[in-house]
All heavy atoms as TSV, in Angstrom:
chain	resi	resn	atom	element	x	y	z
A	1	MET	N	N	81.347	12.147	-28.180
A	1	MET	CA	C	80.967	10.824	-27.724
A	1	MET	C	C	82.225	10.006	-27.450
A	1	MET	O	O	83.044	9.786	-28.338
A	1	MET	CB	C	80.117	10.145	-28.807
A	1	MET	CG	C	79.535	8.848	-28.370
A	1	MET	SD	S	78.217	8.316	-29.479
A	1	MET	CE	C	79.077	7.041	-30.352
A	2	ASN	N	N	82.379	9.585	-26.226
A	2	ASN	CA	C	83.560	8.841	-25.817
A	2	ASN	C	C	83.194	7.365	-25.661
A	2	ASN	O	O	82.370	7.013	-24.821
A	2	ASN	CB	C	84.092	9.410	-24.500
A	2	ASN	CG	C	85.462	8.889	-24.159
A	2	ASN	OD1	O	86.066	8.186	-24.960
A	2	ASN	ND2	N	85.941	9.233	-22.987
A	3	VAL	N	N	83.789	6.523	-26.487
A	3	VAL	CA	C	83.495	5.087	-26.450
A	3	VAL	C	C	84.665	4.365	-25.792
A	3	VAL	O	O	85.817	4.550	-26.179
A	3	VAL	CB	C	83.269	4.542	-27.881
A	3	VAL	CG1	C	83.034	3.051	-27.846
A	3	VAL	CG2	C	82.109	5.257	-28.525
A	4	ASP	N	N	84.354	3.580	-24.792
A	4	ASP	CA	C	85.380	2.804	-24.111
A	4	ASP	C	C	85.793	1.638	-25.006
A	4	ASP	O	O	84.949	0.833	-25.427
A	4	ASP	CB	C	84.827	2.289	-22.783
A	4	ASP	CG	C	85.881	1.578	-21.959
A	4	ASP	OD1	O	87.077	1.793	-22.217
A	4	ASP	OD2	O	85.493	0.820	-21.053
A	5	PHE	N	N	87.084	1.545	-25.294
A	5	PHE	CA	C	87.574	0.523	-26.208
A	5	PHE	C	C	87.343	-0.886	-25.655
A	5	PHE	O	O	86.969	-1.803	-26.388
A	5	PHE	CB	C	89.055	0.743	-26.507
A	5	PHE	CG	C	89.632	-0.248	-27.475
A	5	PHE	CD1	C	89.278	-0.199	-28.812
A	5	PHE	CD2	C	90.483	-1.245	-27.055
A	5	PHE	CE1	C	89.779	-1.111	-29.722
A	5	PHE	CE2	C	90.987	-2.168	-27.946
A	5	PHE	CZ	C	90.642	-2.093	-29.285
A	6	ALA	N	N	87.557	-1.061	-24.356
A	6	ALA	CA	C	87.376	-2.391	-23.757
A	6	ALA	C	C	85.912	-2.839	-23.856
A	6	ALA	O	O	85.622	-4.002	-24.158
A	6	ALA	CB	C	87.834	-2.381	-22.304
A	7	LEU	N	N	84.988	-1.920	-23.609
A	7	LEU	CA	C	83.569	-2.252	-23.725
A	7	LEU	C	C	83.195	-2.576	-25.173
A	7	LEU	O	O	82.448	-3.519	-25.443
A	7	LEU	CB	C	82.712	-1.102	-23.205
A	7	LEU	CG	C	81.206	-1.306	-23.236
A	7	LEU	CD1	C	80.818	-2.485	-22.357
A	7	LEU	CD2	C	80.486	-0.051	-22.810
A	8	PHE	N	N	83.748	-1.788	-26.104
A	8	PHE	CA	C	83.498	-2.040	-27.523
A	8	PHE	C	C	83.995	-3.425	-27.924
A	8	PHE	O	O	83.289	-4.181	-28.598
A	8	PHE	CB	C	84.175	-0.968	-28.370
A	8	PHE	CG	C	84.084	-1.216	-29.843
A	8	PHE	CD1	C	82.923	-0.925	-30.536
A	8	PHE	CD2	C	85.157	-1.760	-30.540
A	8	PHE	CE1	C	82.832	-1.159	-31.890
A	8	PHE	CE2	C	85.075	-1.996	-31.889
A	8	PHE	CZ	C	83.911	-1.687	-32.566
A	9	MET	N	N	85.212	-3.774	-27.512
A	9	MET	CA	C	85.769	-5.075	-27.874
A	9	MET	C	C	85.036	-6.212	-27.177
A	9	MET	O	O	84.882	-7.299	-27.740
A	9	MET	CB	C	87.264	-5.127	-27.533
A	9	MET	CG	C	88.118	-4.296	-28.460
A	9	MET	SD	S	87.848	-4.654	-30.196
A	9	MET	CE	C	88.600	-6.244	-30.341
A	10	GLU	N	N	84.560	-5.970	-25.945
A	10	GLU	CA	C	83.802	-7.003	-25.254
A	10	GLU	C	C	82.481	-7.267	-25.974
A	10	GLU	O	O	82.031	-8.403	-26.075
A	10	GLU	CB	C	83.527	-6.556	-23.828
A	10	GLU	CG	C	82.808	-7.590	-22.997
A	10	GLU	CD	C	82.562	-7.115	-21.577
A	10	GLU	OE1	O	83.314	-6.248	-21.095
A	10	GLU	OE2	O	81.606	-7.619	-20.968
A	11	ARG	N	N	81.891	-6.216	-26.499
A	11	ARG	CA	C	80.595	-6.354	-27.149
A	11	ARG	C	C	80.712	-6.844	-28.588
A	11	ARG	O	O	79.933	-7.680	-29.028
A	11	ARG	CB	C	79.880	-5.009	-27.125
A	11	ARG	CG	C	78.461	-5.099	-27.604
A	11	ARG	CD	C	77.729	-3.809	-27.413
A	11	ARG	NE	N	77.560	-3.529	-25.986
A	11	ARG	CZ	C	77.132	-2.380	-25.503
A	11	ARG	NH1	N	76.861	-1.395	-26.312
A	11	ARG	NH2	N	76.993	-2.205	-24.217
A	12	TYR	N	N	81.676	-6.325	-29.344
A	12	TYR	CA	C	81.749	-6.607	-30.782
A	12	TYR	C	C	83.025	-7.318	-31.224
A	12	TYR	O	O	83.167	-7.634	-32.397
A	12	TYR	CB	C	81.645	-5.302	-31.577
A	12	TYR	CG	C	80.376	-4.550	-31.316
A	12	TYR	CD1	C	80.384	-3.347	-30.628
A	12	TYR	CD2	C	79.150	-5.050	-31.757
A	12	TYR	CE1	C	79.219	-2.658	-30.388
A	12	TYR	CE2	C	77.977	-4.374	-31.527
A	12	TYR	CZ	C	78.016	-3.177	-30.839
A	12	TYR	OH	O	76.866	-2.496	-30.590
A	13	GLY	N	N	83.944	-7.570	-30.321
A	13	GLY	CA	C	85.241	-8.125	-30.699
A	13	GLY	C	C	85.161	-9.476	-31.368
A	13	GLY	O	O	85.808	-9.735	-32.386
A	14	TYR	N	N	84.357	-10.367	-30.819
A	14	TYR	CA	C	84.272	-11.711	-31.394
A	14	TYR	C	C	83.612	-11.682	-32.766
A	14	TYR	O	O	83.949	-12.471	-33.646
A	14	TYR	CB	C	83.535	-12.663	-30.457
A	14	TYR	CG	C	82.042	-12.419	-30.352
A	14	TYR	CD1	C	81.150	-13.148	-31.119
A	14	TYR	CD2	C	81.538	-11.447	-29.494
A	14	TYR	CE1	C	79.791	-12.926	-31.030
A	14	TYR	CE2	C	80.188	-11.211	-29.394
A	14	TYR	CZ	C	79.318	-11.953	-30.165
A	14	TYR	OH	O	77.979	-11.724	-30.082
A	15	LYS	N	N	82.667	-10.741	-32.975
A	15	LYS	CA	C	82.039	-10.626	-34.295
A	15	LYS	C	C	83.053	-10.136	-35.325
A	15	LYS	O	O	83.093	-10.644	-36.449
A	15	LYS	CB	C	80.852	-9.677	-34.234
A	15	LYS	CG	C	79.709	-10.209	-33.421
A	15	LYS	CD	C	78.564	-9.215	-33.358
A	15	LYS	CE	C	77.468	-9.740	-32.455
A	15	LYS	NZ	N	76.385	-8.767	-32.291
A	16	ILE	N	N	83.853	-9.167	-34.939
A	16	ILE	CA	C	84.894	-8.665	-35.838
A	16	ILE	C	C	85.891	-9.772	-36.148
A	16	ILE	O	O	86.303	-9.958	-37.295
A	16	ILE	CB	C	85.589	-7.437	-35.217
A	16	ILE	CG1	C	84.603	-6.276	-35.115
A	16	ILE	CG2	C	86.818	-7.037	-36.017
A	16	ILE	CD1	C	85.112	-5.094	-34.330
A	17	LEU	N	N	86.276	-10.534	-35.130
A	17	LEU	CA	C	87.212	-11.639	-35.332
A	17	LEU	C	C	86.647	-12.678	-36.291
A	17	LEU	O	O	87.353	-13.167	-37.183
A	17	LEU	CB	C	87.550	-12.289	-33.988
A	17	LEU	CG	C	88.499	-13.480	-34.039
A	17	LEU	CD1	C	89.869	-13.036	-34.534
A	17	LEU	CD2	C	88.601	-14.129	-32.681
A	18	LEU	N	N	85.366	-13.016	-36.136
A	18	LEU	CA	C	84.745	-13.986	-37.036
A	18	LEU	C	C	84.687	-13.478	-38.466
A	18	LEU	O	O	84.955	-14.225	-39.411
A	18	LEU	CB	C	83.339	-14.337	-36.549
A	18	LEU	CG	C	83.253	-15.232	-35.325
A	18	LEU	CD1	C	81.809	-15.393	-34.889
A	18	LEU	CD2	C	83.886	-16.577	-35.604
A	19	VAL	N	N	84.352	-12.211	-38.647
A	19	VAL	CA	C	84.301	-11.640	-39.993
A	19	VAL	C	C	85.679	-11.659	-40.636
A	19	VAL	O	O	85.832	-12.026	-41.807
A	19	VAL	CB	C	83.728	-10.212	-39.952
A	19	VAL	CG1	C	83.954	-9.484	-41.261
A	19	VAL	CG2	C	82.243	-10.249	-39.621
A	20	VAL	N	N	86.704	-11.298	-39.870
A	20	VAL	CA	C	88.068	-11.294	-40.408
A	20	VAL	C	C	88.523	-12.715	-40.734
A	20	VAL	O	O	89.123	-12.957	-41.787
A	20	VAL	CB	C	89.033	-10.609	-39.412
A	20	VAL	CG1	C	90.477	-10.830	-39.792
A	20	VAL	CG2	C	88.729	-9.114	-39.329
A	21	LEU	N	N	88.220	-13.668	-39.853
A	21	LEU	CA	C	88.631	-15.056	-40.099
A	21	LEU	C	C	87.958	-15.649	-41.335
A	21	LEU	O	O	88.626	-16.195	-42.217
A	21	LEU	CB	C	88.296	-15.920	-38.884
A	21	LEU	CG	C	89.369	-16.033	-37.828
A	21	LEU	CD1	C	88.813	-16.711	-36.585
A	21	LEU	CD2	C	90.552	-16.796	-38.339
A	22	PHE	N	N	86.629	-15.530	-41.389
A	22	PHE	CA	C	85.920	-16.102	-42.530
A	22	PHE	C	C	86.202	-15.319	-43.814
A	22	PHE	O	O	86.300	-15.912	-44.888
A	22	PHE	CB	C	84.416	-16.159	-42.256
A	22	PHE	CG	C	84.040	-17.272	-41.329
A	22	PHE	CD1	C	83.564	-16.997	-40.065
A	22	PHE	CD2	C	84.179	-18.589	-41.716
A	22	PHE	CE1	C	83.216	-18.020	-39.203
A	22	PHE	CE2	C	83.843	-19.624	-40.868
A	22	PHE	CZ	C	83.368	-19.339	-39.596
A	23	GLY	N	N	86.332	-14.014	-43.710
A	23	GLY	CA	C	86.677	-13.210	-44.889
A	23	GLY	C	C	88.052	-13.560	-45.426
A	23	GLY	O	O	88.252	-13.668	-46.635
A	24	GLY	N	N	89.005	-13.758	-44.530
A	24	GLY	CA	C	90.355	-14.139	-44.946
A	24	GLY	C	C	90.399	-15.519	-45.576
A	24	GLY	O	O	91.077	-15.740	-46.582
A	25	ALA	N	N	89.669	-16.447	-44.987
A	25	ALA	CA	C	89.620	-17.799	-45.557
A	25	ALA	C	C	88.951	-17.775	-46.928
A	25	ALA	O	O	89.404	-18.450	-47.868
A	25	ALA	CB	C	88.877	-18.738	-44.616
A	26	PHE	N	N	87.873	-16.996	-47.050
A	26	PHE	CA	C	87.168	-16.869	-48.327
A	26	PHE	C	C	88.090	-16.264	-49.390
A	26	PHE	O	O	88.160	-16.755	-50.518
A	26	PHE	CB	C	85.924	-16.012	-48.118
A	26	PHE	CG	C	84.993	-15.974	-49.292
A	26	PHE	CD1	C	84.322	-17.115	-49.697
A	26	PHE	CD2	C	84.775	-14.799	-49.979
A	26	PHE	CE1	C	83.446	-17.090	-50.769
A	26	PHE	CE2	C	83.907	-14.760	-51.053
A	26	PHE	CZ	C	83.245	-15.900	-51.443
A	27	ALA	N	N	88.818	-15.207	-49.015
A	27	ALA	CA	C	89.742	-14.574	-49.956
A	27	ALA	C	C	90.877	-15.519	-50.345
A	27	ALA	O	O	91.304	-15.543	-51.508
A	27	ALA	CB	C	90.310	-13.294	-49.344
A	28	PHE	N	N	91.373	-16.307	-49.399
A	28	PHE	CA	C	92.435	-17.263	-49.689
A	28	PHE	C	C	91.962	-18.321	-50.682
A	28	PHE	O	O	92.666	-18.644	-51.647
A	28	PHE	CB	C	92.908	-17.928	-48.396
A	28	PHE	CG	C	93.999	-18.937	-48.614
A	28	PHE	CD1	C	95.306	-18.525	-48.788
A	28	PHE	CD2	C	93.708	-20.285	-48.638
A	28	PHE	CE1	C	96.316	-19.450	-49.000
A	28	PHE	CE2	C	94.704	-21.216	-48.845
A	28	PHE	CZ	C	96.013	-20.795	-49.027
A	29	VAL	N	N	90.767	-18.856	-50.463
A	29	VAL	CA	C	90.230	-19.879	-51.360
A	29	VAL	C	C	89.997	-19.298	-52.755
A	29	VAL	O	O	90.331	-19.930	-53.772
A	29	VAL	CB	C	88.933	-20.486	-50.778
A	29	VAL	CG1	C	88.197	-21.317	-51.799
A	29	VAL	CG2	C	89.256	-21.313	-49.548
A	30	LEU	N	N	89.433	-18.085	-52.822
A	30	LEU	CA	C	89.213	-17.464	-54.126
A	30	LEU	C	C	90.533	-17.163	-54.834
A	30	LEU	O	O	90.641	-17.316	-56.049
A	30	LEU	CB	C	88.386	-16.189	-53.984
A	30	LEU	CG	C	86.918	-16.392	-53.661
A	30	LEU	CD1	C	86.224	-15.049	-53.515
A	30	LEU	CD2	C	86.226	-17.234	-54.711
A	31	GLY	N	N	91.520	-16.740	-54.077
A	31	GLY	CA	C	92.833	-16.490	-54.661
A	31	GLY	C	C	93.469	-17.763	-55.196
A	31	GLY	O	O	94.052	-17.780	-56.286
A	32	ALA	N	N	93.366	-18.837	-54.439
A	32	ALA	CA	C	93.911	-20.119	-54.892
A	32	ALA	C	C	93.171	-20.622	-56.124
A	32	ALA	O	O	93.787	-21.145	-57.065
A	32	ALA	CB	C	93.831	-21.145	-53.768
A	33	LEU	N	N	91.857	-20.455	-56.130
A	33	LEU	CA	C	91.067	-20.864	-57.286
A	33	LEU	C	C	91.442	-20.036	-58.517
A	33	LEU	O	O	91.615	-20.573	-59.616
A	33	LEU	CB	C	89.582	-20.721	-56.978
A	33	LEU	CG	C	88.622	-21.116	-58.088
A	33	LEU	CD1	C	88.763	-22.599	-58.383
A	33	LEU	CD2	C	87.201	-20.795	-57.685
A	34	GLY	N	N	91.575	-18.729	-58.318
A	34	GLY	CA	C	91.973	-17.857	-59.424
A	34	GLY	C	C	93.360	-18.189	-59.953
A	34	GLY	O	O	93.591	-18.211	-61.160
A	35	TYR	N	N	94.278	-18.463	-59.041
A	35	TYR	CA	C	95.631	-18.836	-59.454
A	35	TYR	C	C	95.598	-20.136	-60.258
A	35	TYR	O	O	96.244	-20.260	-61.295
A	35	TYR	CB	C	96.529	-19.003	-58.224
A	35	TYR	CG	C	97.916	-19.474	-58.562
A	35	TYR	CD1	C	98.858	-18.588	-59.057
A	35	TYR	CD2	C	98.279	-20.805	-58.392
A	35	TYR	CE1	C	100.141	-19.017	-59.364
A	35	TYR	CE2	C	99.548	-21.245	-58.704
A	35	TYR	CZ	C	100.473	-20.339	-59.190
A	35	TYR	OH	O	101.736	-20.766	-59.505
A	36	GLY	N	N	94.831	-21.113	-59.768
A	36	GLY	CA	C	94.743	-22.399	-60.470
A	36	GLY	C	C	94.105	-22.257	-61.842
A	36	GLY	O	O	94.556	-22.861	-62.811
A	37	LEU	N	N	93.056	-21.459	-61.922
A	37	LEU	CA	C	92.393	-21.266	-63.216
A	37	LEU	C	C	93.326	-20.579	-64.217
A	37	LEU	O	O	93.396	-20.956	-65.382
A	37	LEU	CB	C	91.127	-20.418	-63.042
A	37	LEU	CG	C	89.899	-21.128	-62.494
A	37	LEU	CD1	C	88.805	-20.112	-62.226
A	37	LEU	CD2	C	89.415	-22.178	-63.467
A	38	HIS	N	N	94.017	-19.554	-63.738
A	38	HIS	CA	C	94.873	-18.797	-64.654
A	38	HIS	C	C	96.141	-19.563	-65.006
A	38	HIS	O	O	96.534	-19.629	-66.164
A	38	HIS	CB	C	95.247	-17.455	-64.030
A	38	HIS	CG	C	96.219	-16.680	-64.840
A	38	HIS	ND1	N	95.926	-16.223	-66.106
A	38	HIS	CD2	C	97.481	-16.271	-64.573
A	38	HIS	CE1	C	96.976	-15.575	-66.583
A	38	HIS	NE2	N	97.932	-15.595	-65.668
A	39	ARG	N	N	96.764	-20.151	-64.000
A	39	ARG	CA	C	98.076	-20.760	-64.206
A	39	ARG	C	C	97.986	-22.133	-64.873
A	39	ARG	O	O	98.736	-22.445	-65.768
A	39	ARG	CB	C	98.750	-20.881	-62.848
A	39	ARG	CG	C	100.163	-21.217	-62.909
A	39	ARG	CD	C	100.982	-19.976	-63.185
A	39	ARG	NE	N	102.353	-20.347	-62.965
A	39	ARG	CZ	C	103.331	-20.027	-63.769
A	39	ARG	NH1	N	103.101	-19.263	-64.800
A	39	ARG	NH2	N	104.534	-20.437	-63.536
A	40	MET	N	N	97.073	-22.948	-64.408
A	40	MET	CA	C	97.026	-24.322	-64.889
A	40	MET	C	C	95.875	-24.582	-65.850
A	40	MET	O	O	95.911	-25.548	-66.591
A	40	MET	CB	C	96.926	-25.267	-63.700
A	40	MET	CG	C	98.140	-25.207	-62.813
A	40	MET	SD	S	97.846	-26.054	-61.267
A	40	MET	CE	C	98.815	-25.047	-60.168
A	41	GLY	N	N	94.863	-23.746	-65.822
A	41	GLY	CA	C	93.717	-23.955	-66.688
A	41	GLY	C	C	93.816	-23.209	-67.997
A	41	GLY	O	O	92.936	-23.311	-68.841
A	42	HIS	N	N	94.850	-22.409	-68.160
A	42	HIS	CA	C	95.107	-21.670	-69.389
A	42	HIS	C	C	94.000	-20.676	-69.724
A	42	HIS	O	O	93.668	-20.475	-70.880
A	42	HIS	CB	C	95.350	-22.616	-70.567
A	42	HIS	CG	C	96.435	-23.607	-70.292
A	42	HIS	ND1	N	97.750	-23.235	-70.161
A	42	HIS	CD2	C	96.402	-24.942	-70.102
A	42	HIS	CE1	C	98.482	-24.305	-69.918
A	42	HIS	NE2	N	97.686	-25.362	-69.873
A	43	TYR	N	N	93.396	-20.077	-68.682
A	43	TYR	CA	C	92.447	-18.985	-68.881
A	43	TYR	C	C	93.192	-17.670	-68.771
A	43	TYR	O	O	94.193	-17.558	-68.060
A	43	TYR	CB	C	91.335	-19.020	-67.823
A	43	TYR	CG	C	90.393	-20.178	-67.972
A	43	TYR	CD1	C	90.480	-21.284	-67.142
A	43	TYR	CD2	C	89.401	-20.161	-68.936
A	43	TYR	CE1	C	89.615	-22.350	-67.275
A	43	TYR	CE2	C	88.524	-21.216	-69.081
A	43	TYR	CZ	C	88.640	-22.308	-68.250
A	43	TYR	OH	O	87.780	-23.362	-68.387
A	44	SER	N	N	92.698	-16.645	-69.464
A	44	SER	CA	C	93.325	-15.330	-69.343
A	44	SER	C	C	92.962	-14.720	-67.993
A	44	SER	O	O	92.062	-15.195	-67.296
A	44	SER	CB	C	92.858	-14.413	-70.468
A	44	SER	OG	O	91.503	-14.068	-70.282
A	45	LEU	N	N	93.659	-13.656	-67.612
A	45	LEU	CA	C	93.351	-12.992	-66.351
A	45	LEU	C	C	91.949	-12.409	-66.364
A	45	LEU	O	O	91.255	-12.408	-65.341
A	45	LEU	CB	C	94.376	-11.895	-66.070
A	45	LEU	CG	C	95.723	-12.358	-65.539
A	45	LEU	CD1	C	96.677	-11.183	-65.405
A	45	LEU	CD2	C	95.566	-13.077	-64.225
A	46	GLY	N	N	91.499	-11.918	-67.495
A	46	GLY	CA	C	90.153	-11.368	-67.594
A	46	GLY	C	C	89.088	-12.423	-67.372
A	46	GLY	O	O	88.098	-12.187	-66.670
A	47	GLU	N	N	89.276	-13.584	-67.986
A	47	GLU	CA	C	88.310	-14.674	-67.798
A	47	GLU	C	C	88.306	-15.166	-66.356
A	47	GLU	O	O	87.245	-15.424	-65.776
A	47	GLU	CB	C	88.647	-15.828	-68.735
A	47	GLU	CG	C	88.434	-15.516	-70.194
A	47	GLU	CD	C	89.048	-16.550	-71.119
A	47	GLU	OE1	O	90.019	-17.230	-70.720
A	47	GLU	OE2	O	88.547	-16.677	-72.243
A	48	THR	N	N	89.488	-15.276	-65.780
A	48	THR	CA	C	89.586	-15.718	-64.390
A	48	THR	C	C	88.923	-14.719	-63.459
A	48	THR	O	O	88.173	-15.093	-62.558
A	48	THR	CB	C	91.063	-15.916	-64.001
A	48	THR	OG1	O	91.661	-16.859	-64.888
A	48	THR	CG2	C	91.198	-16.398	-62.587
A	49	GLY	N	N	89.176	-13.429	-63.663
A	49	GLY	CA	C	88.565	-12.396	-62.829
A	49	GLY	C	C	87.060	-12.371	-62.957
A	49	GLY	O	O	86.340	-12.170	-61.973
A	50	PHE	N	N	86.572	-12.569	-64.166
A	50	PHE	CA	C	85.130	-12.606	-64.386
A	50	PHE	C	C	84.501	-13.779	-63.637
A	50	PHE	O	O	83.470	-13.622	-62.970
A	50	PHE	CB	C	84.839	-12.715	-65.883
A	50	PHE	CG	C	83.375	-12.768	-66.211
A	50	PHE	CD1	C	82.593	-11.629	-66.129
A	50	PHE	CD2	C	82.787	-13.955	-66.606
A	50	PHE	CE1	C	81.239	-11.675	-66.422
A	50	PHE	CE2	C	81.443	-14.019	-66.907
A	50	PHE	CZ	C	80.668	-12.872	-66.812
A	51	PHE	N	N	85.126	-14.943	-63.701
A	51	PHE	CA	C	84.614	-16.126	-63.027
A	51	PHE	C	C	84.621	-15.939	-61.504
A	51	PHE	O	O	83.642	-16.259	-60.823
A	51	PHE	CB	C	85.439	-17.355	-63.423
A	51	PHE	CG	C	84.958	-18.628	-62.808
A	51	PHE	CD1	C	83.714	-19.140	-63.129
A	51	PHE	CD2	C	85.749	-19.325	-61.917
A	51	PHE	CE1	C	83.259	-20.323	-62.563
A	51	PHE	CE2	C	85.307	-20.506	-61.348
A	51	PHE	CZ	C	84.055	-21.003	-61.677
A	52	ILE	N	N	85.712	-15.404	-60.973
A	52	ILE	CA	C	85.807	-15.153	-59.533
A	52	ILE	C	C	84.764	-14.112	-59.118
A	52	ILE	O	O	84.130	-14.227	-58.072
A	52	ILE	CB	C	87.229	-14.702	-59.149
A	52	ILE	CG1	C	88.247	-15.811	-59.447
A	52	ILE	CG2	C	87.299	-14.299	-57.684
A	52	ILE	CD1	C	88.078	-17.065	-58.664
A	53	GLY	N	N	84.563	-13.088	-59.943
A	53	GLY	CA	C	83.546	-12.081	-59.659
A	53	GLY	C	C	82.156	-12.677	-59.593
A	53	GLY	O	O	81.352	-12.323	-58.726
A	54	LEU	N	N	81.849	-13.583	-60.512
A	54	LEU	CA	C	80.551	-14.267	-60.470
A	54	LEU	C	C	80.384	-15.080	-59.192
A	54	LEU	O	O	79.299	-15.099	-58.593
A	54	LEU	CB	C	80.391	-15.179	-61.686
A	54	LEU	CG	C	80.116	-14.513	-63.025
A	54	LEU	CD1	C	80.056	-15.570	-64.117
A	54	LEU	CD2	C	78.825	-13.726	-62.976
A	55	LEU	N	N	81.449	-15.752	-58.768
A	55	LEU	CA	C	81.379	-16.523	-57.526
A	55	LEU	C	C	81.150	-15.621	-56.316
A	55	LEU	O	O	80.376	-15.965	-55.415
A	55	LEU	CB	C	82.665	-17.335	-57.324
A	55	LEU	CG	C	82.817	-18.573	-58.188
A	55	LEU	CD1	C	84.183	-19.210	-57.941
A	55	LEU	CD2	C	81.726	-19.565	-57.888
A	56	VAL	N	N	81.816	-14.473	-56.287
A	56	VAL	CA	C	81.642	-13.545	-55.172
A	56	VAL	C	C	80.216	-13.003	-55.139
A	56	VAL	O	O	79.579	-12.958	-54.081
A	56	VAL	CB	C	82.670	-12.396	-55.254
A	56	VAL	CG1	C	82.345	-11.289	-54.275
A	56	VAL	CG2	C	84.076	-12.921	-55.009
A	57	ILE	N	N	79.697	-12.609	-56.287
A	57	ILE	CA	C	78.331	-12.080	-56.346
A	57	ILE	C	C	77.329	-13.149	-55.930
A	57	ILE	O	O	76.402	-12.881	-55.161
A	57	ILE	CB	C	78.030	-11.538	-57.759
A	57	ILE	CG1	C	78.841	-10.274	-58.012
A	57	ILE	CG2	C	76.550	-11.259	-57.935
A	57	ILE	CD1	C	78.807	-9.790	-59.442
A	58	ALA	N	N	77.517	-14.376	-56.406
A	58	ALA	CA	C	76.616	-15.464	-56.018
A	58	ALA	C	C	76.703	-15.732	-54.515
A	58	ALA	O	O	75.677	-15.964	-53.857
A	58	ALA	CB	C	76.952	-16.728	-56.809
A	59	SER	N	N	77.894	-15.675	-53.951
A	59	SER	CA	C	78.058	-15.900	-52.510
A	59	SER	C	C	77.372	-14.815	-51.698
A	59	SER	O	O	76.752	-15.089	-50.664
A	59	SER	CB	C	79.543	-15.954	-52.148
A	59	SER	OG	O	80.171	-16.995	-52.829
A	60	VAL	N	N	77.479	-13.563	-52.146
A	60	VAL	CA	C	76.832	-12.460	-51.436
A	60	VAL	C	C	75.313	-12.611	-51.503
A	60	VAL	O	O	74.605	-12.422	-50.501
A	60	VAL	CB	C	77.295	-11.105	-52.012
A	60	VAL	CG1	C	76.423	-9.961	-51.511
A	60	VAL	CG2	C	78.746	-10.858	-51.676
A	61	ILE	N	N	74.795	-12.973	-52.662
A	61	ILE	CA	C	73.345	-13.163	-52.802
A	61	ILE	C	C	72.849	-14.282	-51.900
A	61	ILE	O	O	71.837	-14.147	-51.207
A	61	ILE	CB	C	72.981	-13.437	-54.275
A	61	ILE	CG1	C	73.187	-12.178	-55.108
A	61	ILE	CG2	C	71.545	-13.941	-54.401
A	61	ILE	CD1	C	73.050	-12.392	-56.604
A	62	VAL	N	N	73.578	-15.386	-51.848
A	62	VAL	CA	C	73.184	-16.503	-50.984
A	62	VAL	C	C	73.256	-16.089	-49.515
A	62	VAL	O	O	72.357	-16.408	-48.721
A	62	VAL	CB	C	74.067	-17.743	-51.256
A	62	VAL	CG1	C	73.881	-18.787	-50.167
A	62	VAL	CG2	C	73.755	-18.312	-52.616
A	63	ALA	N	N	74.299	-15.357	-49.124
A	63	ALA	CA	C	74.441	-14.928	-47.736
A	63	ALA	C	C	73.308	-13.989	-47.339
A	63	ALA	O	O	72.788	-14.074	-46.214
A	63	ALA	CB	C	75.783	-14.242	-47.532
A	64	ILE	N	N	72.887	-13.125	-48.242
A	64	ILE	CA	C	71.800	-12.193	-47.931
A	64	ILE	C	C	70.472	-12.917	-47.832
A	64	ILE	O	O	69.679	-12.695	-46.913
A	64	ILE	CB	C	71.746	-11.068	-48.991
A	64	ILE	CG1	C	72.947	-10.142	-48.827
A	64	ILE	CG2	C	70.451	-10.278	-48.873
A	64	ILE	CD1	C	73.090	-9.134	-49.931
A	65	THR	N	N	70.205	-13.819	-48.772
A	65	THR	CA	C	68.913	-14.501	-48.769
A	65	THR	C	C	68.800	-15.557	-47.674
A	65	THR	O	O	67.705	-15.869	-47.230
A	65	THR	CB	C	68.634	-15.145	-50.143
A	65	THR	OG1	O	69.682	-16.050	-50.464
A	65	THR	CG2	C	68.508	-14.088	-51.212
A	66	ARG	N	N	69.916	-16.123	-47.226
A	66	ARG	CA	C	69.877	-17.110	-46.141
A	66	ARG	C	C	69.552	-16.447	-44.817
A	66	ARG	O	O	69.052	-17.094	-43.902
A	66	ARG	CB	C	71.224	-17.819	-46.005
A	66	ARG	CG	C	71.519	-18.789	-47.085
A	66	ARG	CD	C	71.092	-20.122	-46.640
A	66	ARG	NE	N	71.481	-21.083	-47.669
A	66	ARG	CZ	C	71.291	-22.340	-47.552
A	66	ARG	NH1	N	70.741	-22.822	-46.470
A	66	ARG	NH2	N	71.626	-23.154	-48.506
A	67	GLY	N	N	69.898	-15.170	-44.682
A	67	GLY	CA	C	69.689	-14.470	-43.417
A	67	GLY	C	C	68.239	-14.120	-43.161
A	67	GLY	O	O	67.884	-13.686	-42.078
A	68	ARG	N	N	67.372	-14.299	-44.118
A	68	ARG	CA	C	65.964	-13.915	-43.945
A	68	ARG	C	C	65.144	-15.007	-43.340
A	68	ARG	O	O	65.336	-16.110	-43.335
A	68	ARG	CB	C	65.357	-13.535	-45.302
A	68	ARG	CG	C	66.002	-12.296	-45.803
A	68	ARG	CD	C	65.388	-11.913	-47.106
A	68	ARG	NE	N	66.087	-10.716	-47.582
A	68	ARG	CZ	C	65.679	-10.012	-48.580
A	68	ARG	NH1	N	64.619	-10.347	-49.242
A	68	ARG	NH2	N	66.347	-8.957	-48.962
């Protein structure tokens, strides 16, 4: 199966770009939040990771349920 790259990018390129942009912004915000919690809030790395993990899981659940 030979897929033309230009056709693929014309069809899906903007979706990939949006996912990368929003995913990168989301990761940046979570990283900044984790850094702030650990560095200035005096939480351990385990507590910070657990809190960030809960936020990610909650965000995924909201994203899935909003799409219905």
